[in-house]
N, C-alpha and C positions, 0 to 999 in steps of 0.2 A: 275797167270792168266794174260791175255793180255787185254789191253785197247788201241785199235789202234796200234800204233808202240811202246807203252810203256808197262811196265810190273810190276806187284806186286807179290812178293814171300813171303809167310808166312812160317817161319821155326821155329822149336822148338830147334834146336841145331846148326848144321853146316850151316854157312853162307859163301857162296863162292862169295865174292864181285868181280865184273868185272868192266871194265872201264865204266863210266857213271852211276854207281850204288851208292846208299846211303843206309846205314843200320840204321834202327830205332829200339829202344828197346820198346817192348810193355809192359806197366805197369799193364795190367789187366783191364784197363778201356774200355768202349765200343769202338770198332774199327770203324773209320771213313770210308766213302765211298771211292771207288778206286781213284777218282779224287783228293782227299786230298793228296794221296801218289804220284800219277803219275805226279801231278803238280810240285812236288819237285825234281823228279829224273826220268831219262829215265828208270832205273830199281831200284825200291824201294824194299828193304828187310825189313820185319817186324819180328824181332826176338822175339818169344813168349815163355813164361814159360809154357803155356797150349795151345797147338796148336788147339785142338778140341774146346775149349772155344772161342778162337780168331776167328776161322773159323765161328762158329755159330753167333758170334757178327757181323762179316763182312757180312755174308750171309743175315742178316735181311734187308739189303739195296737192295737186288736183288731178282728176281724171276727166278728160274731155268727153262731153256728151254732144254729138253732132245734131244740129237742128237746122231747120230752114223755114223761111217765111216770105210773105209777099206784101209789097206795097202796090195794091191793085188800084189803078186810076182809070176812071171811065172817060168817055168822050167829052163830058162836061168839065173835066179837070177835077173831079171829086175823088177823094181817097176813101177806100173801104175800111171802116173802123169797127171794132167790136168792144163790147163792155163785158168784162170777165171778172167775176168775184170782186166787185166793188171798184174796179179800175178800168180806165180806157186802155185799149191794147190794139195790137195788130195781129192778124192771123199767122200762126207759126206752130211748129211742133217738131218732135224728135224724128230723125231719119230712121226709117225701118231697115232691117237687114237686107242687103242687096240693092238698096234704093240709092240713086244718085241725088245730089242736092237739088237740082232744078225740079226733078220729079216729086221730091218730098215737098218742096215749096208749093207747087201747083196742087198737090193732093191736100195739103193742109188748108189752103184757102178754100178749096171746094168743100171739104168736110166741115170746117168750122163755120162757114158762111152760107152754104147751100148754093153757091153760084156754080154754073157750068165751068168746066176746066178752063182757066185763063191761059193766056199766052205770055211767056217771059219775053221781056224786051231787052233787059240787060241786068247784070249783077249790080247791086247797089252798095252794100257795106256788110260788115260783120260786127256783131255785138257779143259781149262776154258777160255772163252772169254766174257768180259763184253761189252755190247752195248745197244742201245736204245736211245730214245730221251732224257731221263733223267738218262741215265746210269743205268737203273733199271733191265735190263735183263742179265742173265748169261747163255750163251750157254755152256752146259756141254756135250762134245762130247766123246763118248766111242768108242775107236778104236780097230779094230780086225785085226790080221794077217789073210790073205786069200790066197788061191791058186785057179787057174782056175778049173772048173769042168772037168771031163773026156771028152776028145774029143773037148774041146773048145779053146785050146791054139791058134789055127790059126784064131779064129773069128775076124772079122773086128772091128775096134774101130769107134765109132760115138759120137762126142761131143754133149751134150744136150745144143744147142745154146740158147734155151729159158731161161736157167739158167745162161747165160753169159759165157758159156764155149766155147772157140774158138779152143782149141787143146786138144787132148788126145794122150799120147805117152808112150811107154815103155822106161825106162831109167835104165842103169846099175849104180852101186854104184858111179863110177867116174862122170857120167853125173848128177846123183842126187845131188852130192856135188856142181856141177856148177850151179844147179838150185836154191839152197838154198838162195843165196843172193837176188833172185827175188821173194821170198815167204814171207808171213807175218811171224812174229816172232815165234808163236807157231807151224806153219806148218814147218818152217825151222828147228826148234829143233826136231820136230817129224821125219823129213827126216833124220836128223843126227843120231837120236836114232835108226832108221831102219838100217842105214849103220853099226852102232856099233853092232847091234844084229845079223848080218850075220855070 
């Protein structure tokens, strides 16, 4: 899960330490809030004997905020990307009351990018981002593979400026790789996962 530019990973077996990362062994005691870990390392790993128990213990510090987003790929194999408040991003947003995750993902892509309602192909992954005045909120974003609806490939793109979006563009895999350094960590990793899944 991400906290600003820092990251905490809970793992039950394989730990893949990278530069700037520190590995901690979880002894089964209550898990501290995210800032306890991210203050100690750019990327903190918490190696857990019981991942489910550790997750529940960590999650008691936060309230989940359900969200959904889309990785919309056109027939040319390009990904729909947005530029929002100085960073490259992907269309996503909070789930509205009474709305299911797929409907929320489709609506957000439509609203943020101006494209006609896309079609969901399959679930992709889930990302976690901790934020809030007291680090008490966790945005849990469910991502879906999407494709344009029939006859909508040539539809014009329109950024939702009231949401801070200044640009919407199609990018091929090579272009997406060049955008990743200008994206927040979880979005950059999501873009890289999209490239690897092609």
